[in-house]
N, C-alpha and C positions, 0 to 999 in steps of 0.2 A: 505496498500499501502507500502508494506515492504524500509527500508530507502536506500537498497539496486538498488533498483527498480529505487526509486526519482534521487537519482545519478548516475546512469547510463543512464539514460535518460534525464538528465542535467535539472531537473524542479527548478532546486534551481535558475538555471541562469536565467530561465524565469521570477521569483520571482522577482530577484534583478533588474532586468529589470523593470519590473512593480513597483517596490520600488521605482525607481527614478522619478514617476509621480505622485508620493504621496506629497503631501506640506505640511505632519506633523509628528513630529516623531511618532505618537502613530496611524500616519496611516500605518505609514511605517512596525511599529511593527506588525501591523494587518497580512500586506500582508506577513508578512514572518512566520506567519501561518498559512499560506492556505494552508488546505489539500483538496482534493476530496472526495465528497460524492459518497455512491452506492443508495442514494433514488433519483428516479427517478425526480417526484413531487418536493424536493427542488433543482434537478438540473436545472430542467424546471424551474423555480421563480427564480434561480441567472442566467438563460439566459437571461429570459425576464426584468428582473433590468436592467442587462447589456446594454440591446439592447435601453433602453428609455434613460439610460445615454449615450450614444453614441450620440440618438436624440438631447440630449440636448444641450449636444457640438459642434456639427454643428451650431446650433444657435447662444450659448454662451461660447465661449471658458474658457473664466475667470470666475469662482465658487467661492461663496467666504466660502472657510474654511478654511481658515487663523485664529488666535487668539487660537489655540489649545495647542501650547506649553507648556507645565510644567503645564496644567491642572492638569493631570493626579495626579501630585505628590502633589498639592494644595488640592484638594477633599482628598487626601487620608490621610490628617494631621487635617480635621477637626472634630469638638468636639471632641479632646484630649485636651481642655485646655489651647492651644495656642492663643494668640490676633494676627491676621493678622497684616500684617505688610502694609505702603500706596503703596507701588512696588506689593504687589500680589493681593487688594483691587482692585489695576487698573486693573492687569490684569486680575480678574470678570469682571469686568465691558466692556474691550477688550470682551473677552468671549461671554457675552451678545450681546454688539452691533455685532458682529459675527455672531450670531444667529439671529437678524432683520434682518442683510442686507440676510440672507441666506431665511428668511421668503417668503423676498420682491422678492429677485430671484425665487421662487420657485409659485411665486401666480400666473404668466401668462403660466407655465409650465404642467397644470392639464389637459389639453387637450388631448395634445401628449405624456405625461408624469405619467400616474396617478399613478400607483403603488408609483415612486420613489418621485414624489412631496406629494406625500401622509405621508409621512415619519418626513415632517415637524411638520405636527401637533401634534408628540409626546415631540415637545418644547413648553412648558410655555415662554408666553414673560418676565414674572415677569417685568414690567416696574417701580414698585415703588421704586425695589432693585436697579434698574441702578437709576435711578433717585437720589436715596439719599448717593451713593456712589458717584456718579459724584460731589454733591451737597458737599457734605464733604470733597473729595481729589482732590487736585488740584496740577497741578505742581511737583507730586510725595511726595506731604507731605499735612496733614490735613490744612484746610482751615481756615482763620482766623476766619469765618462768621459758621465755622461749630456748635459751642455752642454760648449760649449771654458770659458765665463765659470766653470761652479761648477769643473773642473777647477784652473780659475787659481786660484781663490778658496781651495779646500782647500790646495792645496799654499803659497798663503802665510800661510793659519791652519799649519799643520805647522811651516812656519819661524819665526810668532813664537813656536808652544808651544816649540819647541827654547832659543829665545834668552829666554825668559818662566824656562824654566824650568834654564838655567844662569846665570841671573843670581840666582834668587834664594837656586840651590847655592851660591855665589862668599859670597851673605850670611852661611849659617848655618855658614862654613868661615872665615870672616874672625875675626881675634879680639877686633875691634871688638864684635862680637857672643857668641864666645863663650861668656861668664860669662850671660849674661842667658839663654841658650836653656834652654827643659826638657830638650829633647831633639835631637837632630841631625836629624832627620827633613823632608822640605818636603812638604805636605799639600794640598786644596784643600776652600774652603766656597764652596758657589753658582755654582761652575766658576772660583773666585779662586783664586789661589796664596798661601799662609798659610804663618808659620812659627809654632811654639809660643813663646812668653814667660813668664818668671814671671811671677805677677802683682805683685811689688816693685818689678818694672823697668818697667812699662810706663809713665814718664815717660823711661825713657833711650830709645827708640825712637819716632821719626815712621813714623806710619800712621795705620791703621784697622783697630780691633776688627774683625771679623768673626765669630767665634764663643768660645766660654767654657768649659771642662770640664765636667765635669759636679761636680766639688768645686771648682769656682772658681778653684782655685789656678792654670790654666794658661790664656792666653790668646793666642788665633788671630789673627795680625795681617800685612796686609796693609802690606808695607814700604813708605816713601815713592817709595824706589829703582826697584820693579817695577812702581808703578802705572801711570805711561805705559805701557808693554809690556802691561799689562793693557789697558787702553782700546785698545789699537790691535786686539790680539786680540778683544775684545769687538766692534768694529767690523767686523771680519771675519765673525764668529759671522751678526752683524745679516745682513749681506750673503752668505753661503750661505745662510740661513732663507728669503730674499727669492730667488733664483735656484732652491730648490731649491721652489716653490711655483710657479715658472714653470714647468718640469720636470710637477712635478702637474696644472699644470691644463690643459697639454698633452695631456698623458696620458689628461687626466678626457676632455676633449673628441674624442680621437679615441674614446674608448668610447664616450661618448653620440652619436657620429655613427650608430654601429651597435647603438642601443639596441633597434630593432625584430628585427634578426638574433638579438640574443643573444638577446631575447624569448623569439624562437620557438624558436631550440634549447635553452632552459632550459624549455619548455615538453615540448619531445619529450622532454628527456635526464626530466624527472618521466613522462614516458607509459610511458616506459622502464622507469623502476624500478617504478611498480604494473603494469605488463604482467607483469613476470616475477618481479612477487613473487604474482602471480594463479596464474603457471605453477607456481613453487614448490609452494606450498600447493596444488594440483591435484594436483602428481605427491606430496606428502606424506600427501594421503587414497586416494591411487590411484585419483583420479578419472580419469571415460572424458567422451566430448566423447558426450551422445547425441542425438539428433534431436527438435524441436521441433514444432509442429501448433499450428493454430486451430480444430482441428475437434473439441475435445472430449475425445480421448485420451489415457489414461493407460495408460501400460505397463510397470510397472516389473518391472525382473528383476533379480535376486540385489541388491539395493539395501540399505544401509546407512545409517544414521544419523550423519551425520559430526565430531560430539560425542562418542559410543560408542568408536572406535577400534577395538581387535580385540574388545572386546568386544561391538558391535552382532552382532544377528541377521541376514541378510540376509532379504531381504521382497522377494515377490513380488506384486504383482496387478495387475489392468486394470478397466479403465471405457471408456466409449464411451458411443457416443451411444443402442444398447438399454437400456442400464445403465449409471447415472450415477449414482445413488447406494448405497453400501458402509454395512453395518449391521454393526458388530463386535460380537460377546458374548465372553464370558472373565472370568474371575474376577479379583479383585484383583490386582496389578503382574503381570500377565501379560501387558502388553505394548502394552494400548492405544492408551492413549496416545502412547506413543513411535510405534507405528505412524502415527497420523494426521499427528503432527508430525513423520516424515519426508517423509511425502507432501508436505506446506508447504513448508517449509525446502527441499529439495528443489530444487520453483518455486521460489521465491524465489531459489537459488543461479544453478539456471540462465536466468533472468530477465536479469541479474546480468552474465551471460558467462561463469562458471564451469561446469568440468566436474566432475561430481557421481561418490559413489563406486558404482558401477550397471554393469549390463553394458552396454557399448556397444550393442546393441540395443537397449535403451530408446527408451521417449519419451515425451517431457511434453506437455503442453498451455500455452498460453500463455494466461494470465488478466489480467485488466483488474482484479482485486481478489481477496485471498484475505482471506477474514473468519474468525474463530476465536472459540471460547467453548470454551475449555479453563480446569481447575483452578479456585481460590477466589477469586471474583470481591469478595469481603466489602469493604464498603467502611466503614471504622472512619468518616472523614472526612462523610460523609455518613449515617451511621448506619443505613445499609443492609444487610439480613440477604444470608447469601450468595447465598440462592434469588432474592432481590429484587435484586440487583446483578447476577446471572445472567442475568433477566428483561430485565432496563433493555439488557443488552448484545444481548440475542437482539432484541430488541425493533430495535436499531440495523440488525442484520444485517437483519432482516427490508425494512427501509427502505431500505439499498443495496445488496441483490442483486439481480443482472440474469442473464440467460443467460451472461454471458462471468468470473463469479465462481466461484470455491471457497470451500465452505463446511465449517469443520472444528468438529467438535460433541464436546464427550465428555461422558455422561454424563448427558443431554439429559432435564432435567425431574425431574433427584435434588434433593433438600434440601425435600420437600413432599410431601405426604400421596401414597403409592403407586399411586392410582387416579387421583386428578386429577392427578399427576405423568405418568405414563403416557398419559393423553389429552388432555394438553397438549403433549407432544413427540413425539406422533403428528400430532397436527394442522399442529404445527409443520415437520415434516420433508414433509408432503403441500403444504406452502405452498410451501417451498422446490425441492419439486421443479417444483412447477407453474411456475415464473417462471425455471427451465431450469437453476439450479446444480448442479453438481457436487458432489456430499454425502459425506465419510467421521463418519459418527456412532459413537461410541461407547454402550453402553446397558446396564445388569443386567436391564430389562423383559423377559419373557418374549412378552408381547402384544407389544412392536413386534418381535421377532425372527420371531413367526410374520406381523403385517404385512407385514415385508420379503418373504414368504415368498408372500405372494399379489398384490400391491403389484408393478403393471406398473414396469420401469425401476429396480428396488430387487434386491440382492441381498443374501444373509447373508457374514458372515464370522464365524471364532472364533478363539482364541487357544489353541495348542495348550495342555494340561495333562496330563503325567505322574503318572498315579498308582502307577507303581510308586515314584517318589522321591518323593511328595506336592509336584513347584515345575512351576512353569510353563517351558517350552520357548521361548516368544515368539516362537513359528512361527505365522506366518496363515494359514487354513485358509479358503479360498473357496469358497462356494458352499453352504454349512451353518450352521447357526449351531448355538453351544454349546451340548452336555448340559445338564443340570443336575450339577454339579458337586460342589454346595455338599453334595448328599446323597450323593454316591459319595465324598469326605473323609472325608465324617462316619462313613462307614459303616467306610471304610479304617483310621479312629482310634479306631473301638472303639464307637462309639454302637449300642445296641442295632437290632435289623432292623424289631420292631415301631413302635420309635418313627417310625423313617426312614419306613417304609410308611407310618403314620398322617400325616408330613409333605408326604407324596408325598398323600395322597387330600387333605388340607387345599388343596395348592396348585393341582394340577391337575385336582379335582373327579373322580377314577378311582382305581381299585384298582390298584396295581402291585406284585410281592413282591421282597424284595429278600432272601437271602440273604448270609452270612459265611462264609467260609474257616475258623472256627475248629472244632476238631475234638477240643482235647483236655479233658479233662472238667472238671478244676479251672476251665479256660479261659471253658468253660460255662457254669460255675455264677457265677463274677466276671462274667460278660455278666450272666444271667438278673437279677441283683440290681436293675440298674435298671431292673426292670419288677415286681418282687414287691412288692407289698403289704401293709401292716399292716393286718389288719382291724380290732383296736381303734382305733389310731389314724384310719383313714377312720371308724368309729361316731363316733368324739370329736370328728374335722372333720364331719360330717355334722349332729351336735350341735347345733354350734356354729353351724353355716350357718343354721339351722332357728329359732336362736336362742332354743330352751328356756331357761325361764327354771332348771330345775333339773339338777343336774349325777347323769348318772346311773352306777351303778356295778355290779358283777354281784357275785353270791356266790364267796369266794376270793378278791377283791380287796385286796389289801395296801394298806392307806390309812393315814393319817398325823395324827392330831389336834395340831394344831398349840399349843392352849390350854397342852397338859401333857404337849407335846412326844415323848406315846407314840406307840408303834402298833398296828395290830390288822387283823385278819379280817373281812368284810364276812360277814354269815349272809342275812341276809335283809332287804328290803324295796324301794322305799321306801312308806310309809305314807300315809295319806292328807295327814299333813301335812310330808310329805318328808325322814323321817328312819330310818334304817336301824338294822338290829339289827348290831353291832358287836361283835367277842367279845375284849377287851381282858385278857391276862393268865388265861385260861380262863375270865373272865366275861362274859357278854353286856350289852353297856350301849345303849343308845337313844340314836342321837347326830342331829343333822338334819346336813344335806347340807350346808349353807353352814362348818359346823367341823371337815368332813375333806377329805382333798387326795389324790388317788390315789399312791401311792407305785411299786406295782410292779402290774398289772394279770395277772388270773389267767389268762389264755389263754400268761403269759408266764412264770408258774409251774409250772403243772399242766397234763400231757397231757388232748385233751379226753374222757377217757372215765373221769377222775380221781374217785373216790369220797371227797367232802369232808365224808363223818360220820365218817371217820379223826381230821379235826380237830374236830369241832363236838360228837360224840355220844361217850358214856362208853367203855370197852370192856366195861360190860359190859350196855347199851343195845345194841351191833353184837352181842354175842349173841345177845342176844332177836330181834334183827330176824330176823338168820341164821337162826333155829330157825323163824322163825315163817312167814319166804320157803320154808320144806324142809314146813312145816304135821307136825311134828313133837311138839308140844307144844300143851297146852291150856290156856288160863287164863292166859294170861303177859301182864302188864301194861307197859307200855313208858312212863316217864316222863321227857319232852324236858328238863324244868325250864325254863320261856322266861322 
């Protein structure tokens, strides 16, 4: 498995969670090196031992695997001429004691955990070594009775110290030095007894100054009278150190004689810590031991992504020899990517000997490689776009794919022209299928969904979407591609059905009728506003589109003359020079179209059947016009005064 796959499927996070259950530094390190196997027998053995470890934890949660910290470094320094210190020997004893506790712990587990309990047989008891260490080392130092000579020397040291202390006390109690003393106490400097003398009486007392107070007013002097006793004590302490080294060398030799047994015991205890950490994690995620195969069969039942915890929606899917490629469609954030990641991650976990959160009836195939192309692969360092980076990754996948490969592809062909992206995605899927790979791919392309429906070995799947709540359910439906949720969602949110019908026609080249559940009159009016067309604005837009050089106004348009900041109403025009007759304050003035701008269109001010004579003709002319229309008067003349 390449590192890209490990990182993308977040397997390192799984290892970090397992490491939290390890009790020793060495166990955590071993978990960090956890890698998947492709050997079916080895994987089955790993799964069996984890199952036994889980059974042990069900009956006894406390496993004695402490006492390992620092043992690796100690063993690494053995047989290099160094003598072990008392604290290091104590560490060896604690480790041997821990091994003994583990042996007693495993004694009654042989019936339901034969494999795991048998590992303890690799650890020799080494009672002689443990007894010698505890006899010679007590309270972090070599014991008085570690050897006869050491016992004799320490008794002599005790006598000398008592004599020395008594002699020093006699000096400070005597009248001879009483006036010279700063205070009547006996102290030690560098292991030698001294008395505090006032600085001005330095020459009154024979001896060696070993220290001075911070103020300099007090001198700590070793009097000449006790120097001989001090020398005797010093020689005895040196003899003590020599004898202690003899004892430590003796114990170091005993430990080094058993180096091989201790090393094997340590490896066994580390494996126990590693194993029970895996078992604790498997219990934490409610994992099950699933079956494995090398026949390209994947059958997951009620599987969950282990990093999502209780939020994970159970997943069930099946792939095999006849159907080896699943194409998943569905809306964004609907769970497509999580689905394919779940399959890849659970496969990695099983091949590492871990139980997975799925039904016991599930089965997973052993793959030699899991190759993934998921997420944004943009490479800033190499100045590659997202699409280019993903294509580089796809090239590597195509080169490395065999019939023992699981390929996970997310939104294949995205990031470029939809037509070309769809074609490229389809060709890549065909090639991977011909190479014999098991494929899980997600897509938005309806053409790929159609391809999967008719292509042998492919099957469609879709992520469920609840149109009532307008939210994904994250459930995978196998056997059919996802419907056009974009249109359904848009309709649900209030887009006019006519717009959806046009979008469907453009997309699928077919007619489809869409209806909405809106019944209220005011709601229908609001909905119709989306498709209402302003005729004048359309006319103006069409005029601009044909790039006519002259603006067009209609009779009754309210216009503005920017040069005079006046308003008027268009009466007639344009003439051959593009001028309009505009009525301004009751007078009709000819103005070129370039000097006027539309303020309010006539169709927004007046109804379609409005009589503009009311605006442009005098009352008298309108009466005459009315009489003429009735034919009652003769010789009537109307002066329009243009």
